[in-house]
C-alpha angles and dihedrals in degrees: 000000000000123000091241091054090051091048092049091051095049092041090054092052095045094047089066092054117110136168126219106190119215121187095230093053101038090127088058091052089054091050091052093046091052090050093051089052091051093047091051092059096048137076134215112269117253135196087268088071111088093225091053102035094119097041121072110196096167090117087071091069089060091052105058093175113184122231113284116254122219113278117168107180092130120108128201092258090058092064099034091113090056097054122107113219092210093058112088089175122054131170113197124198120187113204088341096310124112114253107200094180090061096041128088123202118173116231094245091057100039092103095052105034123054152086117313099247091052095057100064091133087074097050095128093053094043092048090054092055112024109096092001101099105040107056119222092198110108090355110100095179094053089047092052092048091053092045091055094041112141110132125028138174106243125187124177115182107201126228114297090356114149119195114191097188121065123248111232119213105192118191112188126192114207106153132073126225096017136110120230125196110206115188131190133183120188120184123185111193121205114311096358123142129196148133123237125191118203107195127184116190140160129217090200109061095197102035120128114224141125128249114194109182136177127192125186123191128186125185121191123204115315093359117145120203129175111202122193119187122188124183114190102151129156115296089242097047130108114225118192116175140174124192129177130181128190116201124207130204114315091348122148125217122185119184131182119185125189120189118191108139145052130070090244122014131177123185121186116190124182122183119190114198092204100170140035124285095011119151135203131185113192127184133170142180127196115187113179141157141170108039097324121144120206118183121185121185119181134177125189108192115197105199099159136045129269094027122154126203132173125182133181122176126180132188127194109192126185137175111359095330122136126214125191128193124180114174121180127188117191122192111193122216094260096043095098121167091031116161114198136162133177133188130186115188121178133187123201115201099182139033093247096049115110136202129183113190128178120175111187136194122194107182122181098165128074104210099066141113112218134159138167139176143174135202132186121185151117132265114297110259092210092054090050090049091049093053090047089053087056091058104271123128118241091255092049091048092051092047092049094050092046092050092049091051092057097035091068089071096038091053088066090069108103095208112087098200093050091045089053092050091052094045089054091049092050092045091050091051094048092049093050092069 
């Protein structure tokens, strides 16, 4: 991609940016203005950049989709199949814009769960977190998301608050040839416990559009948050996402990510173990086919002692699809007694499928226990033969083994109805080949 093409693309996006100051959100206006300045000095990444060398996003420059405008034609019956029966609280965003008529917030949670503009009573808290965890320096997509920030899903779990039912953040794409900028902020105050589902879906399976999302998560001491992220966008969509989590003393963060959709998807996740004895347990599954490209980059940064991190990422790649996994674990000089493990397991279902995996360890402390490993291969012929000996056809045996490979990650999701939806999606994909 030429520099001029990049400049034209960014200039087109930024020319549509405007700011409508309001006295109560002046700090937000300043945040957006800073982001627009940052975006104006950056360029789109190319394959010449080490972090993007496997992912060609040059087609984006030929699709300068303007920011989506609010369009609320959907009715509750239109999204009935997307609802999760376990979730008493649901925030729905249509093309990045909050849809209050589709959302449900119980009275007891109305002061802690909602859309950003409605939570002005918590300005001081929001100002200390929004835009503080995902950096906009050297990250043009995060800068653009912040520049176009209007609505955002905000959840603040108060001190010692325990929520048994999950909160469902549902981001629905309905328009073609637009860019949406979903934003989420999740704050777990000391001792709080909850589950949050971040769900990206499309009602048009072949629509071309861009989703540029940012999620920021902050856990105070002893907070426990389970985060489930599902990406099942249109097969012609572009999905670009950044997520960052900061973990306080003795906090516990569990995250499960499932990637099924989009023509090109890129997910950057950065976890900062910012205080002692924090733990994170990260798992991911990318299941793609056709000519899809799914790129996952993660970084777990141990900055304090006695931290524990576990990560398992799996890819199932069929046809001429291409999966990328780059997982980095950093152990800082003072992060002694760190215990960290990472596993990348990848399954190729065709001769033209491709996986590039790169687990990395950067250790600057001597009293640590760290391990990583990666495998890339096809289905085991002996396992297929065994299942055939038990009466299954070769196709049935292959489908069963493929499903089992992915189900290990899906089974970690603590929401039965969502787990069932994803199992059906994986089963459908395995049986279509």
